[in-house]
C-alpha angles and dihedrals in degrees: 000000000000121000135208122212125204124187110215103207092151097061110132115262086230090063096085134174090271092055094048094049091048094044093048093049092047094050094046098044092044090060097033092247122153115255135178125186118181145161122207124231115281091014135107093195123101135210123205125188127179128195121185090200108038115189137237115217122215123275121247092024132104109227114252096237096191091054099046118101121244109293148089125297125208124187132176126228093263106083095208095051128103115280125213128226129194110196123216098253094143123013129195119186116197117197134107085329132018118249121186133184137175133193114241109285095025100078092105091054089054091051090049090054093050092047092048090049090054092054133072094270116205118244117284086232086078090065104035116083122240121228135201098182109070136154111253125175095159099131115109095217093061093049094045090053089053091051091050090051091050093049091051091056092044091051088055088057091242091121136016097204141350131190110226115196137191138188131223132193118225119189114226142174102228110214109134115022092163089060090053093058094042090052090049088054090055096044097045107037093167094051133093104240121197144161119195141169131198120170089237097049105032123218122327136180121204135184106171133166096201125094113201095191143322139192123194138198092269092058096254115151119201137182133165140212110221121178141131121066135206135157116268114247110197090202090066118068113233091243090058098050113123127208132208124241089251093056094044091050091047090055092046091054091056091048092050089049091056093045090051089054089053090050090051091061093035094245107159103155103082137119122233119199123181159317097232134157116255130186123228107180108293093350134080126207140179113245134189122183127211122193135178135174108237092201095052092048092041094234107131091167095049092119094056093041093051092045089058092049099040105047118117092025127204087255092067101024117022142232132322088028099217095049091045093050091049091051092048091050092051100041110032109085096202142052113261090207106176095349110114090010118104142251140176149114120311125201093348104157087345092303132112127192123175120187131196110251097235114134097043148129137198107230128222126169093254104027147012126223111221124201134195140154139194131213110248119207135161089275096053121129106211098217091047090052090051090050090050091057090052091053090052094047090051091067091075098020094059091047089061092042091057093060112091115236 
């Protein structure tokens, strides 16, 4: 399908990023269109795409990344579940200047978005449903019992690690969702920050530090191992941060998982860098990066192949994968939905970047549902693991708390 591109150099200076995010969200959600709005790590720019007919991708199949059109991919934790795709029908790029484009036939939708953004748009709370039946596994006793059960299995050498998750409901007064995501961008400069809506998934906010995989226009493939969590102490320089044996081993397990995936496809020419300590807001993590050149190794489909092997990774599931998945199914009393799945832009300017949906919330008009997990090993202390999930939930929870009602 042909596309037409219009450069809007005459957009009012008063029509700022905040207005365009709000106007785009309002227009899309009002009509049940798919929308994705995201900002890449170490960037203050935003991309918005809207699709009046968002797609569902087949169950039990890994998406062929290199064959998908330009758009935004959303996948739940369960690898065999339906995935969701928002195609790039209209595209708004918000940076130093505003660039807009629309596929042929969608020019009027683009104009509607710009007009809505220029008006006093009603609150998004008017469009987002409220809910009074929500999953909530916020009690410490329940989670601690799950950690104890996991440790018992691990000590029998039936698992090496499992990621046990929980959900928590936080009541909110939703007045300025666009401010929430802009504040997250400021507070977490190294994170991928996104807000997206698909009629089948509802509305979600994400601010995650973990890249699942990326491929760029030069053919470079990248994935990371991210594990280990502790609270950031500004009195201690990053280079002087120490990690416990449990956290170092947890990180090593994720690295070995990735390397085993490379071995499966006989990929030997890759670069490993790390682990190093990174800061994500008030949290610290251990991170190792792996890169490979798809042209040099003659693996054009490396992104798709690795997506099939990686998801769900050891960092969100455990090892061995089957035993960890079985434990999660038996012991988590809620549906993870999109939490610990992945999302991100696909084939946008010949680049793809999928991120693990970690720090996230599903948004209702009266509440958000927060999700977080912790990696359980033989050295885990149950109460500390529970406290870690609270720290992770606070990334999104505090962003909503800081918005006046």
